[in-house]
C-alpha positions as CSV (number, residue, x, y, z in Angstrom):
1,X,102.1,108.5,107.0
2,X,101.4,108.4,110.7
3,X,99.2,105.4,111.6
4,X,96.8,105.2,114.5
5,X,96.1,102.3,116.9
6,X,92.8,101.8,115.1
7,X,94.6,101.4,111.7
8,X,97.0,98.9,113.3
9,X,94.2,96.9,114.8
10,X,92.2,97.0,111.5
11,X,95.3,95.7,109.6
12,X,95.8,92.9,112.1
13,X,92.1,91.9,111.8
14,X,92.6,91.9,108.0
15,X,95.6,89.7,108.4
16,X,93.7,87.2,110.5
17,X,90.9,87.2,108.0
18,X,93.3,86.7,105.1
19,X,95.3,83.9,106.9
20,X,92.0,82.0,107.5
21,X,90.8,82.3,104.0
22,X,94.0,82.4,102.0
23,X,91.9,84.2,99.4
24,X,94.0,86.3,97.0
25,X,91.5,89.3,97.4
26,X,91.8,89.2,101.2
27,X,95.6,89.1,101.0
28,X,95.6,91.9,98.4
29,X,93.5,94.0,100.8
30,X,96.4,94.0,103.4
31,X,99.5,93.8,101.2
32,X,100.8,96.3,98.6
33,X,101.4,95.0,95.1
34,X,105.2,95.3,95.8
35,X,104.9,94.3,99.4
36,X,107.5,92.1,101.2
37,X,107.0,89.4,103.8
38,X,110.0,88.1,105.8
39,X,109.7,85.5,108.4
40,X,112.3,84.0,110.7
41,X,113.5,81.4,111.4
42,X,111.9,80.1,108.2
43,X,114.0,82.2,105.9
44,X,110.9,83.3,104.1
45,X,111.4,86.2,101.7
46,X,108.3,86.7,99.6
47,X,108.6,89.8,97.5
48,X,105.6,91.0,95.6
49,X,101.9,90.3,96.1
50,X,101.9,87.2,93.9
51,X,104.7,85.6,95.9
52,X,103.0,86.4,99.2
53,X,99.7,84.8,97.9
54,X,101.6,81.7,96.8
55,X,103.4,81.4,100.1
56,X,100.3,81.8,102.1
57,X,98.4,79.2,100.0
58,X,101.3,76.8,100.4
59,X,100.8,76.9,104.2
60,X,97.1,76.4,104.1
61,X,97.5,72.9,105.6
62,X,99.0,74.5,108.8
63,X,95.5,75.5,109.7
64,X,94.1,71.9,109.9
65,X,92.4,71.4,113.2
66,X,91.9,75.1,113.8
67,X,93.9,77.9,115.3
68,X,93.7,81.2,117.2
69,X,95.8,84.3,117.3
70,X,95.9,86.6,120.4
71,X,97.9,89.8,120.1
72,X,98.8,93.1,121.6
73,X,100.1,96.3,120.1
74,X,103.6,97.2,121.4
75,X,104.3,100.5,119.7
76,X,103.7,102.7,116.7
77,X,106.4,104.8,115.1
78,X,105.1,106.8,112.1
79,X,104.2,104.3,109.4
80,X,105.4,101.3,111.4
81,X,103.9,99.3,114.3
82,X,105.0,96.3,116.3
83,X,102.8,93.5,117.6
84,X,103.4,90.7,120.0
85,X,101.2,87.7,119.5
86,X,100.7,84.0,120.1
87,X,99.5,81.7,117.3
88,X,98.0,78.6,118.8
89,X,97.6,75.8,116.2
90,X,95.8,72.6,117.2
91,X,98.1,70.5,115.0
92,X,101.3,72.5,115.0
93,X,101.5,73.8,118.5
94,X,101.9,77.4,119.9
95,X,104.2,80.1,118.5
96,X,105.3,83.4,120.1
97,X,105.3,86.1,117.3
98,X,106.9,89.5,117.0
99,X,105.7,91.4,114.0
100,X,107.1,94.7,112.7
101,X,104.7,96.1,110.0
102,X,105.3,99.1,107.8
103,X,102.3,100.4,105.9
104,X,102.2,102.4,102.7
105,X,100.1,105.5,102.2
106,X,97.1,103.3,101.2
107,X,97.3,101.4,104.5
108,X,98.6,98.2,102.9
109,X,101.7,96.4,104.2
110,X,104.9,97.5,102.4
111,X,107.1,95.3,104.6
112,X,106.3,92.7,107.2
113,X,109.1,91.3,109.4
114,X,108.0,88.4,111.6
115,X,109.8,86.4,114.1
116,X,108.3,83.0,115.3
117,X,109.4,81.1,118.3
118,X,107.8,77.7,119.0
119,X,106.7,77.5,122.6
120,X,107.8,74.2,124.0
């Protein structure tokens, strides 16, 4: 699968929607049933949609006070794209993000690799 900039942007928009809602249906719209989500430095390795849903719902309190996410597309290589972003949480602070996202043939995430660095 060769993805387009529009597909990458739509996936990120779906991610933001799902992160805000933590609704299992919204998460399932962007992650494959056997998807993986890995996040550093938090040593997160959620394998499978159920684990991803549980992980996201466990972090719902991170959103208290509100948050924003600004991002830019860095590159696309076949079925994989990279995003640089900044998550700004009113209660937690700001985090530089680097995402590397591989999509399956249905446009859902097969593997998400995310690096977070708190901005001091």
